[in-house]
C-alpha positions in Angstrom: 7.1 -14.9 89.5 9.9 -14.5 92.0 11.2 -11.7 94.1 13.7 -9.5 92.4 15.6 -6.6 93.7 15.0 -3.3 92.0 18.1 -1.2 91.3 18.1 2.4 92.4 16.8 1.9 95.9 18.9 4.3 97.9 16.4 4.4 100.7 16.2 0.6 101.2 12.4 0.7 100.4 12.4 -3.0 99.5 13.9 -4.0 102.8 11.5 -1.7 104.7 8.6 -3.3 102.9 9.7 -6.7 104.0 9.8 -5.4 107.5 6.0 -4.6 107.1 5.4 -8.1 105.7 8.2 -10.5 104.7 6.2 -11.7 101.6 6.1 -8.3 99.9 8.3 -7.8 96.8 8.5 -5.3 94.0 8.7 -5.7 90.3 9.7 -3.0 87.8 7.9 -3.5 84.5 9.6 -2.7 81.2 7.5 0.4 80.9 8.9 1.7 84.2 5.9 1.2 86.4 6.5 -0.5 89.7 4.2 -3.3 91.0 3.7 -4.5 94.5 3.4 -8.2 94.9 2.7 -10.4 97.9 3.2 -14.1 98.5 4.9 -17.1 97.0 2.0 -18.7 95.0 0.7 -17.1 91.9 -1.1 -14.8 91.5 0.9 -12.4 93.7 0.0 -9.0 92.1 -1.3 -6.5 94.7 -1.2 -3.1 93.0 0.7 -0.8 90.7 2.4 2.0 92.6 1.3 5.5 91.7 5.0 6.6 91.7 7.8 6.0 89.3 10.6 5.9 91.9 11.0 4.3 95.3 10.9 6.6 98.3 8.9 7.1 101.6 5.7 7.6 99.6 5.8 3.9 98.7 5.8 2.8 102.3 2.8 5.2 103.1 0.9 3.8 100.0 1.5 0.2 101.0 0.4 0.7 104.6 -2.6 2.7 103.6 -3.8 0.1 101.0 -3.3 -3.1 103.0 -6.3 -5.3 102.9 -7.1 -5.1 106.6 -7.6 -1.3 106.1 -10.1 -1.7 103.3 -13.0 -0.2 105.3 -11.0 2.8 106.3 -9.7 3.3 102.8 -13.2 3.2 101.4 -14.4 5.7 103.9 -11.5 8.0 103.0 -12.3 7.8 99.4 -16.0 8.5 100.0 -15.1 11.5 102.1 -12.8 12.9 99.4 -15.5 12.3 96.8 -18.1 14.1 98.9 -15.7 17.1 99.5 -15.4 17.5 95.7 -19.1 18.0 95.5 
């Protein structure tokens, strides 16, 4: 899999992702979902974005779910689960 530019990116989200990490790239699947990928060697899949369009939420999602934040993300999820009762 190689990097591909996704059309309809008026906020330059792809370029802004590469500023976070130059090895990030996005893939739009035929069903319209957008996948985040990282790296040059397969497999590169990181996650499927929970949004159907590129905007600032994408950048927040990527920063929040980066692997070095795994402990904080897990704590946030546990806190949200506890709040639901």
